[in-house]
Every structure is written in structure tokens, then in C-alpha cells.
Backbone and ligand atoms as CSV (ligand in chain L), in Angstrom:
chain,resi,resn,atom,element,x,y,z
A,1,MET,N,N,-4.690,-3.894,22.830
A,1,MET,CA,C,-3.769,-3.061,22.058
A,1,MET,C,C,-4.388,-2.656,20.729
A,2,LEU,N,N,-3.997,-1.522,20.216
A,2,LEU,CA,C,-4.453,-0.980,18.941
A,2,LEU,C,C,-5.926,-0.569,18.950
A,3,GLU,N,N,-6.444,-0.329,20.155
A,3,GLU,CA,C,-7.782,0.253,20.209
A,3,GLU,C,C,-7.725,1.644,19.572
A,4,ILE,N,N,-8.853,2.035,18.978
A,4,ILE,CA,C,-8.928,3.336,18.333
A,4,ILE,C,C,-9.946,4.199,19.073
A,5,PHE,N,N,-9.531,5.421,19.412
A,5,PHE,CA,C,-10.396,6.362,20.121
A,5,PHE,C,C,-10.585,7.601,19.251
A,6,LYS,N,N,-11.793,8.199,19.353
A,6,LYS,CA,C,-12.097,9.402,18.580
A,6,LYS,C,C,-12.650,10.470,19.512
A,7,CYS,N,N,-12.310,11.709,19.199
A,7,CYS,CA,C,-12.896,12.850,19.907
A,7,CYS,C,C,-14.173,13.245,19.175
A,8,ASP,N,N,-15.298,13.213,19.885
A,8,ASP,CA,C,-16.573,13.552,19.255
A,8,ASP,C,C,-16.688,15.042,18.965
A,9,ASN,N,N,-15.789,15.841,19.540
A,9,ASN,CA,C,-15.859,17.283,19.314
A,9,ASN,C,C,-15.049,17.704,18.087
A,10,CYS,N,N,-13.749,17.361,18.049
A,10,CYS,CA,C,-12.896,17.848,16.954
A,10,CYS,C,C,-12.604,16.783,15.900
A,11,GLY,N,N,-12.909,15.520,16.201
A,11,GLY,CA,C,-12.697,14.460,15.218
A,11,GLY,C,C,-11.319,13.821,15.265
A,12,LYS,N,N,-10.479,14.238,16.208
A,12,LYS,CA,C,-9.146,13.623,16.318
A,12,LYS,C,C,-9.277,12.128,16.590
A,13,ILE,N,N,-8.411,11.339,15.946
A,13,ILE,CA,C,-8.424,9.887,16.118
A,13,ILE,C,C,-7.065,9.445,16.624
A,14,VAL,N,N,-7.059,8.551,17.614
A,14,VAL,CA,C,-5.833,8.078,18.251
A,14,VAL,C,C,-5.845,6.551,18.271
A,15,THR,N,N,-4.715,5.941,17.932
A,15,THR,CA,C,-4.550,4.493,18.055
A,15,THR,C,C,-3.638,4.207,19.242
A,16,ILE,N,N,-4.035,3.269,20.087
A,16,ILE,CA,C,-3.241,2.930,21.269
A,16,ILE,C,C,-2.120,1.959,20.880
A,17,SER,N,N,-0.881,2.362,21.093
A,17,SER,CA,C,0.259,1.501,20.810
A,17,SER,C,C,0.645,0.664,22.009
A,18,HIS,N,N,0.344,1.144,23.196
A,18,HIS,CA,C,0.673,0.416,24.425
A,18,HIS,C,C,-0.356,0.797,25.478
A,19,GLU,N,N,-0.904,-0.211,26.149
A,19,GLU,CA,C,-1.954,0.035,27.139
A,19,GLU,C,C,-1.426,0.812,28.336
A,20,GLY,N,N,-2.300,1.578,28.921
A,20,GLY,CA,C,-2.005,2.261,30.172
A,20,GLY,C,C,-3.305,2.478,30.920
A,21,ALA,N,N,-3.192,2.938,32.160
A,21,ALA,CA,C,-4.393,3.043,32.989
A,21,ALA,C,C,-5.144,4.343,32.769
A,22,GLY,N,N,-4.481,5.352,32.253
A,22,GLY,CA,C,-5.085,6.680,32.179
A,22,GLY,C,C,-6.187,6.788,31.146
A,23,GLN,N,N,-7.022,7.813,31.318
A,23,GLN,CA,C,-8.118,8.070,30.395
A,23,GLN,C,C,-7.662,9.066,29.335
A,24,LEU,N,N,-8.015,8.784,28.077
A,24,LEU,CA,C,-7.691,9.717,26.993
A,24,LEU,C,C,-8.709,10.842,26.979
A,25,VAL,N,N,-8.210,12.079,26.940
A,25,VAL,CA,C,-9.088,13.248,26.943
A,25,VAL,C,C,-8.685,14.159,25.795
A,26,CYS,N,N,-9.681,14.679,25.065
A,26,CYS,CA,C,-9.430,15.650,23.999
A,26,CYS,C,C,-10.540,16.698,24.072
A,27,CYS,N,N,-10.221,17.942,23.782
A,27,CYS,CA,C,-11.209,19.035,23.862
A,27,CYS,C,C,-11.911,19.044,25.222
A,28,GLY,N,N,-11.202,18.595,26.249
A,28,GLY,CA,C,-11.747,18.625,27.607
A,28,GLY,C,C,-12.715,17.505,27.933
A,29,ARG,N,N,-12.863,16.518,27.028
A,29,ARG,CA,C,-13.797,15.413,27.287
A,29,ARG,C,C,-13.110,14.080,27.041
A,30,PRO,N,N,-13.648,13.003,27.650
A,30,PRO,CA,C,-13.093,11.672,27.374
A,30,PRO,C,C,-13.253,11.329,25.893
A,31,MET,N,N,-12.227,10.720,25.317
A,31,MET,CA,C,-12.342,10.246,23.934
A,31,MET,C,C,-13.152,8.942,23.932
A,32,VAL,N,N,-13.775,8.633,22.783
A,32,VAL,CA,C,-14.703,7.502,22.694
A,32,VAL,C,C,-14.052,6.359,21.921
A,33,GLN,N,N,-13.991,5.164,22.577
A,33,GLN,CA,C,-13.427,4.005,21.883
A,33,GLN,C,C,-14.334,3.599,20.726
A,34,GLN,N,N,-13.739,3.350,19.553
A,34,GLN,CA,C,-14.495,2.986,18.365
A,34,GLN,C,C,-14.679,1.471,18.314
A,35,ALA,N,N,-15.914,1.036,18.198
A,35,ALA,CA,C,-16.212,-0.396,18.119
A,35,ALA,C,C,-15.775,-0.924,16.756
A,36,GLU,N,N,-15.367,-2.203,16.736
A,36,GLU,CA,C,-15.009,-2.852,15.467
A,36,GLU,C,C,-16.254,-3.497,14.888
A,37,ASN,N,N,-16.848,-2.866,13.892
A,37,ASN,CA,C,-18.040,-3.418,13.253
A,37,ASN,C,C,-17.647,-4.510,12.275
A,38,SER,N,N,-18.545,-5.476,12.109
A,38,SER,CA,C,-18.227,-6.552,11.172
A,38,SER,C,C,-19.447,-7.048,10.410
A,39,VAL,N,N,-20.609,-6.435,10.643
A,39,VAL,CA,C,-21.821,-6.863,9.938
A,39,VAL,C,C,-22.419,-5.659,9.221
A,40,ASP,N,N,-22.469,-5.741,7.906
A,40,ASP,CA,C,-23.053,-4.666,7.109
A,40,ASP,C,C,-24.562,-4.835,7.049
A,41,ALA,N,N,-25.279,-3.815,7.507
A,41,ALA,CA,C,-26.741,-3.885,7.472
A,41,ALA,C,C,-27.289,-3.308,6.173
A,42,SER,N,N,-26.501,-2.475,5.503
A,42,SER,CA,C,-26.996,-1.812,4.303
A,42,SER,C,C,-26.358,-2.424,3.061
A,43,ASN,N,N,-26.693,-1.863,1.905
A,43,ASN,CA,C,-26.086,-2.320,0.656
A,43,ASN,C,C,-24.627,-1.912,0.561
A,44,GLU,N,N,-24.272,-0.867,1.281
A,44,GLU,CA,C,-22.896,-0.398,1.224
A,44,GLU,C,C,-22.015,-1.378,1.987
A,45,LYS,N,N,-20.934,-1.738,1.392
A,45,LYS,CA,C,-20.102,-2.782,1.979
A,45,LYS,C,C,-18.845,-2.204,2.609
A,46,HIS,N,N,-18.644,-2.495,3.882
A,46,HIS,CA,C,-17.488,-1.998,4.629
A,46,HIS,C,C,-16.544,-3.106,5.081
A,47,VAL,N,N,-17.044,-4.326,5.217
A,47,VAL,CA,C,-16.198,-5.389,5.771
A,47,VAL,C,C,-15.053,-5.676,4.787
A,48,PRO,N,N,-13.796,-5.604,5.247
A,48,PRO,CA,C,-12.656,-5.822,4.356
A,48,PRO,C,C,-12.612,-7.255,3.826
A,49,VAL,N,N,-12.230,-7.376,2.560
A,49,VAL,CA,C,-12.081,-8.671,1.914
A,49,VAL,C,C,-10.595,-8.878,1.620
A,50,VAL,N,N,-10.040,-10.037,2.019
A,50,VAL,CA,C,-8.607,-10.314,1.872
A,50,VAL,C,C,-8.397,-11.347,0.772
A,51,GLU,N,N,-7.552,-11.003,-0.211
A,51,GLU,CA,C,-7.235,-11.934,-1.302
A,51,GLU,C,C,-5.726,-12.096,-1.399
A,52,LYS,N,N,-5.287,-13.328,-1.693
A,52,LYS,CA,C,-3.861,-13.565,-1.942
A,52,LYS,C,C,-3.484,-12.877,-3.252
A,53,GLN,N,N,-2.340,-12.182,-3.263
A,53,GLN,CA,C,-1.850,-11.577,-4.502
A,53,GLN,C,C,-0.314,-11.616,-4.490
A,54,GLY,N,N,0.265,-12.434,-5.345
A,54,GLY,CA,C,1.725,-12.572,-5.376
A,54,GLY,C,C,2.243,-13.033,-4.024
A,55,ASP,N,N,3.250,-12.325,-3.499
A,55,ASP,CA,C,3.834,-12.678,-2.210
A,55,ASP,C,C,3.099,-12.027,-1.039
A,56,GLY,N,N,2.004,-11.351,-1.324
A,56,GLY,CA,C,1.306,-10.649,-0.254
A,56,GLY,C,C,-0.194,-10.791,-0.375
A,57,ILE,N,N,-0.882,-9.797,0.163
A,57,ILE,CA,C,-2.349,-9.818,0.119
A,57,ILE,C,C,-2.869,-8.487,-0.411
A,58,LEU,N,N,-4.015,-8.563,-1.068
A,58,LEU,CA,C,-4.734,-7.371,-1.482
A,58,LEU,C,C,-5.985,-7.287,-0.620
A,59,VAL,N,N,-6.155,-6.159,0.046
A,59,VAL,CA,C,-7.338,-5.939,0.879
A,59,VAL,C,C,-8.258,-4.978,0.147
A,60,LYS,N,N,-9.503,-5.400,-0.036
A,60,LYS,CA,C,-10.497,-4.570,-0.706
A,60,LYS,C,C,-11.601,-4.198,0.281
A,61,VAL,N,N,-12.119,-2.986,0.136
A,61,VAL,CA,C,-13.268,-2.529,0.938
A,61,VAL,C,C,-14.373,-2.143,-0.037
A,62,GLY,N,N,-15.427,-2.943,-0.034
A,62,GLY,CA,C,-15.541,-4.269,0.582
A,62,GLY,C,C,-15.830,-5.219,-0.564
A,63,SER,N,N,-16.833,-6.091,-0.394
A,63,SER,CA,C,-17.189,-7.035,-1.457
A,63,SER,C,C,-17.763,-6.297,-2.665
A,64,VAL,N,N,-18.392,-5.155,-2.429
A,64,VAL,CA,C,-18.737,-4.170,-3.469
A,64,VAL,C,C,-17.915,-2.931,-3.120
A,65,PRO,N,N,-17.196,-2.334,-4.093
A,65,PRO,CA,C,-16.299,-1.222,-3.737
A,65,PRO,C,C,-17.026,-0.081,-3.010
A,66,HIS,N,N,-16.432,0.330,-1.897
A,66,HIS,CA,C,-16.976,1.436,-1.102
A,66,HIS,C,C,-16.734,2.755,-1.835
A,67,PRO,N,N,-17.628,3.750,-1.691
A,67,PRO,CA,C,-17.381,5.069,-2.291
A,67,PRO,C,C,-16.059,5.678,-1.815
A,68,MET,N,N,-15.440,6.476,-2.683
A,68,MET,CA,C,-14.220,7.215,-2.317
A,68,MET,C,C,-14.421,8.671,-2.736
A,69,GLU,N,N,-15.475,9.285,-2.170
A,69,GLU,CA,C,-15.824,10.666,-2.472
A,69,GLU,C,C,-15.317,11.581,-1.366
A,70,ALA,N,N,-15.241,12.875,-1.657
A,70,ALA,CA,C,-14.687,13.826,-0.682
A,70,ALA,C,C,-15.427,13.770,0.655
A,71,ALA,N,N,-16.739,13.558,0.601
A,71,ALA,CA,C,-17.528,13.579,1.828
A,71,ALA,C,C,-17.668,12.203,2.472
A,72,HIS,N,N,-17.239,11.163,1.772
A,72,HIS,CA,C,-17.463,9.803,2.262
A,72,HIS,C,C,-16.429,8.880,1.639
A,73,TYR,N,N,-15.474,8.431,2.443
A,73,TYR,CA,C,-14.384,7.630,1.894
A,73,TYR,C,C,-13.747,6.773,2.978
A,74,ILE,N,N,-12.942,5.820,2.516
A,74,ILE,CA,C,-12.148,4.990,3.425
A,74,ILE,C,C,-10.851,5.746,3.714
A,75,ALA,N,N,-10.620,6.057,4.985
A,75,ALA,CA,C,-9.460,6.871,5.361
A,75,ALA,C,C,-8.179,6.049,5.457
A,76,TRP,N,N,-8.302,4.803,5.913
A,76,TRP,CA,C,-7.127,3.942,5.944
A,76,TRP,C,C,-7.546,2.482,6.011
A,77,ILE,N,N,-6.599,1.618,5.620
A,77,ILE,CA,C,-6.732,0.170,5.768
A,77,ILE,C,C,-5.509,-0.287,6.555
A,78,GLU,N,N,-5.694,-1.198,7.514
A,78,GLU,CA,C,-4.550,-1.681,8.284
A,78,GLU,C,C,-4.619,-3.186,8.453
A,79,VAL,N,N,-3.430,-3.796,8.533
A,79,VAL,CA,C,-3.302,-5.241,8.663
A,79,VAL,C,C,-2.444,-5.525,9.890
A,80,MET,N,N,-2.942,-6.415,10.761
A,80,MET,CA,C,-2.177,-6.857,11.917
A,80,MET,C,C,-1.697,-8.268,11.639
A,81,SER,N,N,-0.377,-8.426,11.517
A,81,SER,CA,C,0.215,-9.715,11.189
A,81,SER,C,C,1.297,-10.017,12.214
A,82,GLY,N,N,1.002,-10.911,13.164
A,82,GLY,CA,C,1.953,-11.167,14.253
A,82,GLY,C,C,2.212,-9.885,15.008
A,83,PRO,N,N,3.507,-9.549,15.218
A,83,PRO,CA,C,3.809,-8.332,15.965
A,83,PRO,C,C,3.792,-7.075,15.094
A,84,ASN,N,N,3.499,-7.244,13.808
A,84,ASN,CA,C,3.603,-6.112,12.875
A,84,ASN,C,C,2.254,-5.491,12.552
A,85,LEU,N,N,2.289,-4.173,12.386
A,85,LEU,CA,C,1.102,-3.434,11.960
A,85,LEU,C,C,1.450,-2.692,10.673
A,86,TYR,N,N,0.651,-2.919,9.650
A,86,TYR,CA,C,0.822,-2.229,8.377
A,86,TYR,C,C,-0.382,-1.310,8.183
A,87,VAL,N,N,-0.122,-0.067,7.797
A,87,VAL,CA,C,-1.210,0.883,7.594
A,87,VAL,C,C,-1.037,1.571,6.248
A,88,LYS,N,N,-2.117,1.656,5.473
A,88,LYS,CA,C,-2.100,2.395,4.211
A,88,LYS,C,C,-3.170,3.468,4.281
A,89,GLY,N,N,-2.750,4.721,4.234
A,89,GLY,CA,C,-3.700,5.825,4.207
A,89,GLY,C,C,-4.254,5.993,2.805
A,90,LEU,N,N,-5.523,6.353,2.712
A,90,LEU,CA,C,-6.175,6.523,1.415
A,90,LEU,C,C,-6.805,7.908,1.328
A,91,LYS,N,N,-6.983,8.363,0.073
A,91,LYS,CA,C,-7.618,9.661,-0.156
A,91,LYS,C,C,-8.808,9.482,-1.088
A,92,PRO,N,N,-9.770,10.423,-1.035
A,92,PRO,CA,C,-10.878,10.375,-1.989
A,92,PRO,C,C,-10.342,10.315,-3.418
A,93,GLY,N,N,-10.991,9.537,-4.250
A,93,GLY,CA,C,-10.569,9.384,-5.645
A,93,GLY,C,C,-9.712,8.157,-5.877
A,94,GLU,N,N,-9.056,7.652,-4.801
A,94,GLU,CA,C,-8.267,6.427,-4.938
A,94,GLU,C,C,-9.181,5.217,-4.836
A,95,LYS,N,N,-8.645,4.041,-5.210
A,95,LYS,CA,C,-9.416,2.814,-5.037
A,95,LYS,C,C,-9.470,2.449,-3.554
A,96,PRO,N,N,-10.597,1.881,-3.104
A,96,PRO,CA,C,-10.689,1.484,-1.689
A,96,PRO,C,C,-10.028,0.126,-1.456
A,97,GLU,N,N,-8.734,0.052,-1.751
A,97,GLU,CA,C,-7.993,-1.195,-1.588
A,97,GLU,C,C,-6.523,-0.899,-1.377
A,98,ALA,N,N,-5.791,-1.893,-0.853
A,98,ALA,CA,C,-4.361,-1.719,-0.619
A,98,ALA,C,C,-3.676,-3.080,-0.598
A,99,TYR,N,N,-2.418,-3.086,-1.079
A,99,TYR,CA,C,-1.579,-4.297,-1.070
A,99,TYR,C,C,-0.663,-4.246,0.159
A,100,PHE,N,N,-0.507,-5.402,0.793
A,100,PHE,CA,C,0.406,-5.495,1.938
A,100,PHE,C,C,1.313,-6.708,1.764
A,101,PRO,N,N,2.599,-6.578,2.076
A,101,PRO,CA,C,3.558,-7.670,1.873
A,101,PRO,C,C,3.545,-8.682,3.009
A,102,VAL,N,N,2.398,-9.253,3.296
A,102,VAL,CA,C,2.316,-10.287,4.326
A,102,VAL,C,C,1.970,-11.613,3.652
A,103,PRO,N,N,2.550,-12.729,4.153
A,103,PRO,CA,C,2.492,-13.989,3.419
A,103,PRO,C,C,1.189,-14.766,3.551
A,104,THR,N,N,0.307,-14.376,4.456
A,104,THR,CA,C,-0.891,-15.192,4.671
A,104,THR,C,C,-2.149,-14.336,4.636
A,105,THR,N,N,-3.240,-14.971,4.215
A,105,THR,CA,C,-4.520,-14.265,4.246
A,105,THR,C,C,-5.183,-14.373,5.615
A,106,ASP,N,N,-4.577,-15.195,6.512
A,106,ASP,CA,C,-5.145,-15.378,7.847
A,106,ASP,C,C,-4.680,-14.260,8.777
A,107,VAL,N,N,-5.108,-13.056,8.490
A,107,VAL,CA,C,-4.699,-11.890,9.270
A,107,VAL,C,C,-5.937,-11.088,9.657
A,108,LYS,N,N,-5.763,-10.319,10.716
A,108,LYS,CA,C,-6.832,-9.393,11.086
A,108,LYS,C,C,-6.640,-8.100,10.307
A,109,VAL,N,N,-7.704,-7.648,9.665
A,109,VAL,CA,C,-7.673,-6.417,8.873
A,109,VAL,C,C,-8.739,-5.473,9.415
A,110,ARG,N,N,-8.414,-4.191,9.434
A,110,ARG,CA,C,-9.421,-3.187,9.794
A,110,ARG,C,C,-9.376,-2.072,8.767
A,111,GLU,N,N,-10.502,-1.380,8.645
A,111,GLU,CA,C,-10.527,-0.175,7.826
A,111,GLU,C,C,-11.407,0.843,8.511
A,112,TYR,N,N,-11.161,2.121,8.183
A,112,TYR,CA,C,-11.928,3.191,8.812
A,112,TYR,C,C,-12.614,4.040,7.757
A,113,CYS,N,N,-13.957,4.045,7.810
A,113,CYS,CA,C,-14.771,4.901,6.944
A,113,CYS,C,C,-15.031,6.204,7.698
A,114,ASN,N,N,-14.838,7.334,7.024
A,114,ASN,CA,C,-14.976,8.618,7.731
A,114,ASN,C,C,-16.402,8.852,8.238
A,115,LEU,N,N,-17.392,8.193,7.638
A,115,LEU,CA,C,-18.771,8.356,8.111
A,115,LEU,C,C,-19.249,7.198,8.975
A,116,HIS,N,N,-18.798,5.985,8.671
A,116,HIS,CA,C,-19.383,4.798,9.297
A,116,HIS,C,C,-18.449,4.076,10.256
A,117,GLY,N,N,-17.263,4.626,10.482
A,117,GLY,CA,C,-16.414,4.120,11.542
A,117,GLY,C,C,-15.547,2.926,11.176
A,118,LEU,N,N,-15.220,2.178,12.225
A,118,LEU,CA,C,-14.204,1.131,12.158
A,118,LEU,C,C,-14.829,-0.221,11.817
A,119,TRP,N,N,-14.181,-0.954,10.901
A,119,TRP,CA,C,-14.688,-2.246,10.445
A,119,TRP,C,C,-13.559,-3.264,10.418
A,120,THR,N,N,-13.899,-4.530,10.635
A,120,THR,CA,C,-12.881,-5.579,10.634
A,120,THR,C,C,-13.400,-6.845,9.974
A,121,ASN,N,N,-12.471,-7.672,9.520
A,121,ASN,CA,C,-12.828,-8.998,8.996
A,121,ASN,C,C,-12.844,-10.042,10.116
A,122,LYS,N,N,-12.275,-9.684,11.285
A,122,LYS,CA,C,-12.231,-10.636,12.414
A,122,LYS,C,C,-12.699,-9.915,13.667
A,123,PRO,N,N,-14.012,-9.989,13.929
A,123,PRO,CA,C,-14.519,-9.283,15.104
A,123,PRO,C,C,-13.997,-9.884,16.395
A,124,PRO,N,N,-13.885,-9.063,17.462
A,124,PRO,CA,C,-13.450,-9.596,18.741
A,124,PRO,C,C,-14.454,-10.630,19.241
A,125,HIS,N,N,-13.947,-11.630,20.003
A,125,HIS,CA,C,-14.846,-12.640,20.559
A,125,HIS,C,C,-15.707,-12.000,21.636
A,126,LYS,N,N,-16.987,-12.359,21.609
A,126,LYS,CA,C,-17.878,-11.755,22.593
A,126,LYS,C,C,-18.020,-12.670,23.795
L,1,LIG,FE,FE,-19.034,4.213,4.570
């Protein structure tokens, strides 16, 4: 659940809310499932960092703030906490961080960089 697919032609992005057997198609081609990256190879930091803040958590991207420029920015940050999904959309010029009203830091967090794709603090088990 919550897999993310992208159209390599037009850039449309879709999140799966409920599994089904059918194939997602956009612009006449299969959409491509986005892998959840969790290891930064470069100096630029994408892996989300979760900190307790008041009654909730502050999620930062990443350990060094990611750029938030028109051509390169974090498009959204999301938190999966039990059955709930919280999503905060971001725009260039804003800080690459978001507060979520969840009581624990033990949550799966993902963020999407418009150039470098999907990142998580808890990669899927291989
Ligand atoms: Fe990036």
C-alpha cells in the first residue's frame, strides 16, 4: 500500500490507496513504481530526520537542509502512523521540513525530491 508511481512522459505521480491487480498506465505507457531510497551517496541530504517537538514530530529533509529552489525542491513530506497518512506539500522557498501531530518518533516517513525521487527513513526489508 502507498506505493508511488510516476509517468516518465508527463511527470504525473500517483499514490496507491488500495491494491488492485491492474496495471497503471499514463500517456499510453505503464507507470513506473518509485523506489524508496534511503542511502545518500552525495553531500546532498535527502533521508528524512525525525525529531520530537511538543506533542508531535518535526520532520526535516535532511540532516543538512535540502535546497528549496524552483528547479530543485522537496515536493512533499509524508508520515505513516498506524492507519493514518499525513502529507504536507511544500513549495520552493519554504523550509524543507514539516510538523505532524503524531505522538511518536517511531514512524515511517517519506519525502519526494522533484529531481532525486522518493526517500524514506525506514527502507523496506530486502
Ligand atoms: Fe534533491
